[in-house]
C-alpha positions as CSV (number, residue, x, y, z in Angstrom):
1,X,49.5,-92.8,6.4
2,X,50.3,-89.3,5.1
3,X,47.6,-87.2,3.7
4,X,48.6,-86.3,0.2
5,X,46.2,-83.3,0.0
6,X,48.0,-81.7,3.0
7,X,51.4,-82.1,1.3
8,X,50.1,-80.6,-1.9
9,X,48.7,-77.5,-0.2
10,X,51.6,-76.6,2.0
11,X,54.0,-75.4,-0.7
12,X,51.4,-72.9,-1.8
13,X,51.5,-70.7,1.4
14,X,54.8,-69.1,0.9
15,X,53.9,-68.1,-2.7
16,X,50.7,-66.6,-1.5
17,X,52.4,-64.4,1.2
18,X,55.0,-63.4,-1.3
19,X,52.4,-62.2,-3.8
20,X,50.5,-60.0,-1.2
21,X,53.8,-58.5,0.0
22,X,54.8,-57.6,-3.5
23,X,51.4,-56.0,-4.2
24,X,51.6,-53.9,-1.1
25,X,55.1,-52.7,-1.9
26,X,54.0,-51.7,-5.4
27,X,51.1,-49.7,-4.0
28,X,53.2,-47.6,-1.6
29,X,54.0,-44.0,-2.6
30,X,57.6,-42.9,-2.5
31,X,57.2,-39.4,-1.0
32,X,60.9,-38.7,-1.5
33,X,60.5,-39.4,-5.2
34,X,57.5,-37.1,-5.4
35,X,59.3,-34.3,-3.6
36,X,62.4,-34.8,-5.8
37,X,60.2,-34.7,-8.9
38,X,58.6,-31.4,-7.7
39,X,62.0,-29.9,-7.0
40,X,63.4,-31.0,-10.2
41,X,60.5,-29.4,-12.1
42,X,60.4,-26.2,-10.0
43,X,60.5,-24.0,-13.1
44,X,57.1,-25.5,-14.2
45,X,55.7,-25.0,-10.7
46,X,56.8,-21.4,-10.5
47,X,55.7,-20.6,-14.0
48,X,52.2,-22.1,-13.8
49,X,51.7,-20.5,-10.3
50,X,53.0,-17.1,-11.5
51,X,50.7,-17.2,-14.6
52,X,47.6,-18.2,-12.6
53,X,48.3,-15.6,-9.9
54,X,48.9,-12.9,-12.6
55,X,45.5,-13.8,-14.2
56,X,43.9,-13.5,-10.7
57,X,45.5,-10.1,-10.3
58,X,44.2,-8.9,-13.6
59,X,40.7,-10.2,-12.7
60,X,40.9,-8.4,-9.3
61,X,42.0,-5.2,-10.9
62,X,39.1,-5.4,-13.4
63,X,36.5,-5.6,-10.7
64,X,34.8,-2.2,-10.7
65,X,34.5,-0.1,-7.5
66,X,31.1,-0.4,-5.8
67,X,29.6,2.3,-3.6
68,X,27.0,1.6,-0.9
69,X,24.6,4.5,-0.9
70,X,22.6,4.7,2.4
71,X,19.8,6.8,3.7
72,X,17.8,6.7,7.0
73,X,14.2,7.7,7.4
74,X,12.1,8.5,10.4
75,X,8.4,8.9,11.1
76,X,6.6,12.0,9.8
77,X,6.0,15.0,12.1
78,X,2.8,15.7,14.0
79,X,2.3,18.7,11.8
80,X,2.3,16.4,8.8
81,X,-0.4,14.2,10.3
82,X,-2.6,17.2,11.3
83,X,-2.3,18.6,7.7
84,X,-3.4,15.3,6.3
85,X,-6.3,14.8,8.7
86,X,-7.5,18.4,8.3
87,X,-7.4,18.4,4.5
88,X,-8.1,14.7,4.1
89,X,-11.0,12.5,4.9
90,X,-11.4,12.3,8.7
91,X,-13.2,9.2,10.0
92,X,-12.6,7.0,7.0
93,X,-8.8,6.8,6.9
94,X,-8.6,5.3,10.3
95,X,-10.9,3.8,12.9
96,X,-9.8,6.4,15.5
97,X,-11.0,9.3,13.3
98,X,-7.7,10.1,11.5
99,X,-4.2,8.9,10.7
100,X,-1.5,8.6,13.3
101,X,2.3,9.0,12.8
102,X,2.8,5.2,13.1
103,X,-0.1,4.3,10.8
104,X,1.2,6.6,8.0
105,X,4.8,5.4,8.4
106,X,3.6,1.8,8.2
107,X,1.9,2.6,4.9
108,X,5.1,4.3,3.7
109,X,7.3,1.3,4.6
110,X,5.0,-1.2,2.9
111,X,5.1,0.9,-0.3
112,X,8.9,1.5,0.0
113,X,9.8,-2.2,0.1
114,X,7.4,-3.3,-2.6
115,X,9.2,-4.8,-5.5
116,X,6.4,-3.9,-7.9
117,X,6.5,-0.3,-6.8
118,X,10.3,-0.1,-7.1
119,X,10.1,-1.7,-10.6
120,X,7.4,0.8,-11.7
121,X,9.7,3.7,-10.5
122,X,12.8,2.2,-12.3
123,X,11.0,1.6,-15.6
124,X,9.0,4.8,-15.8
125,X,11.9,7.0,-14.9
126,X,14.4,5.4,-17.4
127,X,16.8,4.0,-14.8
128,X,17.3,0.8,-16.8
129,X,19.3,2.9,-19.3
130,X,20.9,5.2,-16.7
131,X,22.4,2.3,-14.8
132,X,24.0,0.8,-18.0
133,X,22.1,-2.4,-17.8
134,X,22.6,-5.1,-20.5
135,X,20.5,-3.8,-23.4
136,X,20.2,-7.3,-24.8
137,X,18.5,-8.7,-21.7
138,X,14.8,-8.5,-21.1
139,X,13.2,-5.8,-18.9
140,X,12.6,-8.2,-16.1
141,X,16.2,-9.5,-16.2
142,X,17.6,-5.9,-16.2
143,X,15.4,-5.0,-13.2
144,X,16.4,-8.1,-11.3
145,X,20.0,-7.1,-11.6
146,X,19.2,-3.7,-10.2
147,X,16.8,-4.9,-7.5
148,X,19.4,-7.3,-6.0
149,X,21.5,-4.3,-5.1
150,X,18.6,-2.5,-3.3
151,X,17.5,-3.2,0.3
152,X,15.4,-1.8,3.1
153,X,15.8,-2.5,6.8
154,X,14.0,-1.7,10.0
155,X,16.7,-0.1,12.1
156,X,14.5,0.7,15.1
157,X,13.0,-1.1,16.9
158,X,15.3,-4.1,16.6
159,X,13.5,-7.4,15.7
160,X,13.8,-9.9,18.6
161,X,15.7,-13.1,17.9
162,X,13.5,-15.8,16.4
163,X,10.8,-13.3,15.3
164,X,9.7,-13.6,11.7
165,X,7.9,-10.3,11.2
166,X,9.3,-6.8,11.6
167,X,7.9,-4.6,14.3
168,X,6.2,-1.3,13.3
169,X,9.2,0.9,12.3
170,X,10.3,4.2,13.8
171,X,13.6,4.3,11.8
172,X,14.2,2.8,8.4
173,X,17.4,2.2,6.4
174,X,17.6,2.2,2.6
175,X,20.7,0.9,0.8
176,X,21.7,0.7,-2.8
177,X,25.0,-0.7,-4.2
178,X,26.1,1.3,-7.3
179,X,29.1,1.5,-9.5
180,X,28.4,5.2,-10.0
181,X,28.1,6.8,-6.5
182,X,26.5,10.0,-7.8
183,X,23.9,8.1,-9.8
184,X,23.2,5.9,-6.8
185,X,22.6,8.9,-4.6
186,X,20.2,10.4,-7.0
187,X,18.3,7.1,-7.4
188,X,17.9,6.6,-3.7
189,X,16.8,10.1,-2.8
190,X,14.4,10.3,-5.8
191,X,12.9,6.9,-5.0
192,X,12.4,7.9,-1.3
193,X,10.6,11.1,-2.3
194,X,8.6,9.5,-5.1
195,X,7.3,6.9,-2.6
196,X,6.3,9.5,-0.1
197,X,4.3,11.5,-2.7
198,X,2.8,8.3,-4.0
199,X,1.5,7.3,-0.6
200,X,-0.1,10.8,-0.1
201,X,-1.5,10.6,-3.6
202,X,-3.1,7.2,-2.8
203,X,-4.6,8.6,0.4
204,X,-6.1,11.5,-1.5
205,X,-7.5,9.3,-4.2
206,X,-9.0,6.9,-1.7
207,X,-10.4,9.8,0.4
208,X,-12.0,11.4,-2.7
209,X,-13.7,8.1,-3.5
210,X,-15.0,7.7,0.0
211,X,-16.1,11.3,0.2
212,X,-18.0,11.0,-3.1
213,X,-19.7,7.8,-1.9
214,X,-20.8,9.4,1.3
215,X,-22.1,12.5,-0.6
216,X,-24.0,10.1,-2.9
217,X,-25.5,8.4,0.1
218,X,-26.5,11.7,1.8
219,X,-28.1,13.0,-1.5
220,X,-30.1,9.7,-1.8
221,X,-31.3,10.1,1.8
222,X,-32.3,13.7,1.1
223,X,-34.2,12.6,-2.0
224,X,-36.0,9.9,0.0
225,X,-36.9,12.4,2.7
226,X,-38.2,14.8,0.1
227,X,-40.5,12.2,-1.4
228,X,-41.7,11.2,2.1
229,X,-42.5,14.8,3.0
230,X,-44.2,15.4,-0.3
231,X,-46.4,12.3,0.3
232,X,-47.1,13.5,3.8
233,X,-48.2,16.9,2.4
234,X,-50.5,15.2,-0.1
235,X,-52.0,13.0,2.6
236,X,-52.5,16.0,4.9
237,X,-54.3,17.9,2.1
238,X,-56.7,15.0,1.6
239,X,-57.4,14.9,5.4
240,X,-57.9,18.7,5.5
241,X,-60.2,18.6,2.5
242,X,-62.3,15.9,4.1
243,X,-62.5,17.8,7.4
244,X,-63.4,21.0,5.5
245,X,-66.3,19.3,3.8
246,X,-67.6,18.0,7.1
247,X,-67.2,21.4,8.8
248,X,-69.0,23.1,5.9
249,X,-71.8,20.5,6.0
250,X,-72.2,21.0,9.8
251,X,-72.0,24.8,9.6
252,X,-68.8,25.0,11.7
253,X,-67.0,28.1,10.6
254,X,-64.9,29.0,13.6
255,X,-63.0,26.6,15.9
256,X,-65.4,25.0,18.5
257,X,-65.7,22.2,21.0
258,X,-68.1,19.3,21.3
259,X,-69.4,20.8,24.6
260,X,-70.2,24.2,23.2
261,X,-71.6,22.8,20.1
262,X,-74.1,20.4,21.8
263,X,-75.9,21.1,25.1
264,X,-77.8,17.9,25.7
265,X,-76.5,14.3,26.0
266,X,-78.6,13.2,23.1
267,X,-77.4,15.9,20.8
268,X,-73.8,15.2,21.9
269,X,-74.1,11.5,21.1
270,X,-75.6,12.2,17.7
271,X,-72.7,14.7,17.1
272,X,-70.0,12.0,18.0
273,X,-71.6,9.6,15.6
274,X,-71.7,12.3,12.9
275,X,-68.1,13.5,13.4
276,X,-66.6,10.2,14.2
277,X,-63.4,9.4,16.1
278,X,-60.9,9.8,13.2
279,X,-58.4,12.7,13.3
280,X,-59.5,14.2,10.0
281,X,-63.2,14.2,11.2
282,X,-62.3,15.7,14.6
283,X,-60.4,18.4,12.7
284,X,-63.7,19.5,11.3
285,X,-64.3,21.2,14.7
286,X,-61.5,23.7,13.7
287,X,-64.0,25.3,11.3
288,X,-63.9,26.1,7.6
289,X,-61.9,29.3,8.1
290,X,-59.0,27.6,9.7
291,X,-59.1,24.6,7.4
292,X,-59.2,26.7,4.4
293,X,-56.0,28.6,5.5
294,X,-54.3,25.4,6.3
295,X,-55.0,24.0,2.8
296,X,-53.8,27.2,1.2
297,X,-50.6,27.1,3.2
298,X,-49.9,23.5,2.1
299,X,-50.6,24.2,-1.5
300,X,-48.6,27.4,-1.7
301,X,-45.8,27.2,0.8
302,X,-44.6,30.6,-0.5
303,X,-41.8,30.9,2.1
304,X,-39.6,28.5,0.0
305,X,-37.7,31.5,-1.5
306,X,-36.7,32.9,1.9
307,X,-35.7,29.3,3.0
308,X,-33.4,28.9,0.0
309,X,-31.8,32.3,0.7
310,X,-30.9,31.1,4.3
311,X,-29.4,27.8,3.2
312,X,-26.0,28.3,1.4
313,X,-26.1,24.9,-0.2
314,X,-29.6,25.4,-1.7
315,X,-28.7,29.0,-2.7
316,X,-25.7,27.7,-4.6
317,X,-27.8,25.0,-6.3
318,X,-30.4,27.5,-7.3
319,X,-27.7,29.7,-8.9
320,X,-26.7,26.8,-11.0
321,X,-30.1,26.7,-12.6
322,X,-30.0,28.6,-15.9
323,X,-33.6,28.7,-17.3
324,X,-36.9,29.6,-15.7
325,X,-38.1,26.0,-16.1
326,X,-35.1,24.7,-14.2
327,X,-35.6,27.3,-11.5
328,X,-39.3,26.4,-11.0
329,X,-38.4,22.7,-11.1
330,X,-35.8,23.2,-8.4
331,X,-38.1,25.3,-6.2
332,X,-40.8,22.6,-6.5
333,X,-38.1,20.0,-5.5
334,X,-37.1,21.9,-2.3
335,X,-40.5,23.3,-1.4
336,X,-40.9,20.8,1.4
337,X,-37.3,21.1,2.7
338,X,-38.2,23.4,5.7
339,X,-40.3,20.6,7.1
340,X,-37.6,18.0,7.0
341,X,-36.1,17.8,10.5
342,X,-33.0,15.9,9.4
343,X,-32.1,18.2,6.6
344,X,-29.9,20.7,8.5
345,X,-27.5,18.0,9.7
346,X,-27.4,16.4,6.3
347,X,-26.7,19.7,4.6
348,X,-24.0,20.5,7.1
349,X,-22.3,17.2,6.4
350,X,-22.4,17.9,2.7
351,X,-20.8,21.3,3.3
352,X,-18.0,19.7,5.4
353,X,-17.3,17.1,2.6
354,X,-17.2,19.7,-0.1
355,X,-14.6,21.7,1.9
356,X,-12.1,18.8,1.9
357,X,-9.3,19.8,-0.4
358,X,-7.1,16.7,-0.2
359,X,-4.2,19.1,-0.8
360,X,-1.1,17.5,0.9
361,X,1.6,19.5,-0.9
362,X,3.0,20.7,2.4
363,X,2.9,17.3,4.1
364,X,5.2,14.4,4.1
365,X,4.7,10.7,4.9
366,X,8.2,10.4,6.3
367,X,11.2,12.6,7.2
368,X,14.8,12.2,6.5
369,X,17.0,11.3,9.4
370,X,19.9,11.1,6.9
371,X,19.7,11.8,3.2
372,X,21.7,9.7,0.7
373,X,25.0,11.6,0.0
374,X,28.3,11.1,-1.7
375,X,31.2,10.1,0.5
376,X,33.8,9.0,-2.1
377,X,34.5,5.8,-0.1
378,X,34.1,2.6,-2.1
379,X,32.9,-0.5,-0.4
380,X,35.7,-2.8,0.5
381,X,36.1,-5.3,-2.3
382,X,37.4,-8.9,-2.3
383,X,40.4,-8.2,-4.5
384,X,42.9,-9.6,-2.0
385,X,40.8,-12.8,-1.7
386,X,40.6,-13.1,-5.5
387,X,44.4,-12.9,-5.8
388,X,44.9,-15.4,-2.9
389,X,42.4,-17.8,-4.4
390,X,44.1,-17.5,-7.8
391,X,47.5,-18.2,-6.2
392,X,46.3,-21.3,-4.4
393,X,44.4,-22.8,-7.3
394,X,47.3,-22.1,-9.8
395,X,49.8,-23.7,-7.3
396,X,47.6,-26.8,-7.0
397,X,47.2,-27.0,-10.8
398,X,51.0,-26.7,-11.1
399,X,51.7,-29.6,-8.7
400,X,49.1,-31.7,-10.4
401,X,50.6,-31.0,-13.8
402,X,54.2,-31.9,-12.6
403,X,53.1,-35.1,-11.1
404,X,51.1,-36.2,-14.1
405,X,54.0,-35.4,-16.4
406,X,56.5,-37.2,-14.1
407,X,54.4,-40.3,-14.1
408,X,54.0,-40.2,-17.9
409,X,57.8,-39.9,-18.4
410,X,58.4,-42.8,-15.9
411,X,56.0,-45.0,-17.8
412,X,57.7,-44.2,-21.1
413,X,61.1,-45.0,-19.6
414,X,59.9,-48.4,-18.3
415,X,58.3,-49.3,-21.6
C-alpha cells in the first residue's frame, strides 16, 4: 500500500530548491553593473572629488604656521652656590650646611614645570592678551589653550625605560609652540628668568624667617640667663649678709681659719657648732672686711659701662636708647652679663645672623645652555596629510552618491 503522505510531500522539494536559488541570485551584486554605473557617472565622481579636495586645500592653506621655540638649561655654577650660601642662611637651607648645585637645580626644575606657577606668570604679565586668546573664553580656558603648547623635559640624564620618575636633572629642555615666533621667544626667555628669580626670592624669604626665628630663640635664651644670674646674685647677697652678721657677732674682721681661731679641742668643737657646716656660715671666717667688699661689689657692679663698650652688640643697643630712663633700664638689664658664660657665643651668633644680607642679585639658580632664539623655520605642518585625507573622503563620498543615485533610478524604472 502506498503512503499518501509521502506522495504529497515529494512534489514540494523542487519548488523549495527553486525558491532558494532564486533568492541567492537576487542577492548577488553585479560588479560589472556597478563599475559601468561609476564610469557612466564619471562627471559626478570627478566633480565631487574635485570639490572635496579643493575644500581640503583651502583648509590646509588656512592652517597658520607654528614655530617651536626651544631653550636648554643647565645647573648653576659653583660661584652661584657660594654666593647664595655666603649671603644666605647656612645650616638651615640644607642638612649639609648649605645648598648644592643639584639641590638648587632640583628646586628650579620643580618650580619651572609647575602649572600653577606658569599660570601665575601668564596672568600677571598679560600674556593672555598678547597671545590673542579667545576673549570670550574664561581665564582658565584661555590658559589651558596656552599651557597645552608648553612643555619641559629632562634631557640629561635620560630616564631608564620603565621608570616612572625623572632623575635629578643636569640639563633641561623647555619648548613652546607659538604662531608668533618672536612672541614665543620672549615668553620662553622671560619665563625662564622669572622662575630663576622667583626661586631665589623664595630662598631669601624662607631664610629670613628661619633667621628671625633663631634670633628670637637666642634672645629668649639670653633673657632667661639674665634672670638666672640676677637670681643667683640676689641669693649670693643673702648668703654674704648672713655670713657678715655671723662674722660681726664673732668678732672676725680679717680672714682666718678654725685652727688659728681656736687652740683647744673643746673650743674648736664649740666653734664648729657655732659656725655650722653650711657654706654661708663657713664664709663668716673670711671676716667682715672681705664680706663687706663682696657685698658692695655685688650691689654696684660698676664695671658694666666698660663691659658694654667692649661688646659691639650691647654698645649698639645702648645707642638706641634715647632717654636717661631708658639708658638706666638697659644698664640694669645687662649689669649681670659679664657673669654669663654662654653670652659671648650667643652674642657672636646674633652678629653672624645680622650680617646675612640675603642679596642674591648676582646669583642664578640655573644657567642657559641655549637661550630661546628666532630661527624663522616653522614646524612641519600636516598640510599634505589634510589634502590627501580630503581627497580620499571626497572620493568615497562621490562613489557612495553615484551608487545611491543609480539604485534610485533603477527602482524608478522598474516601478
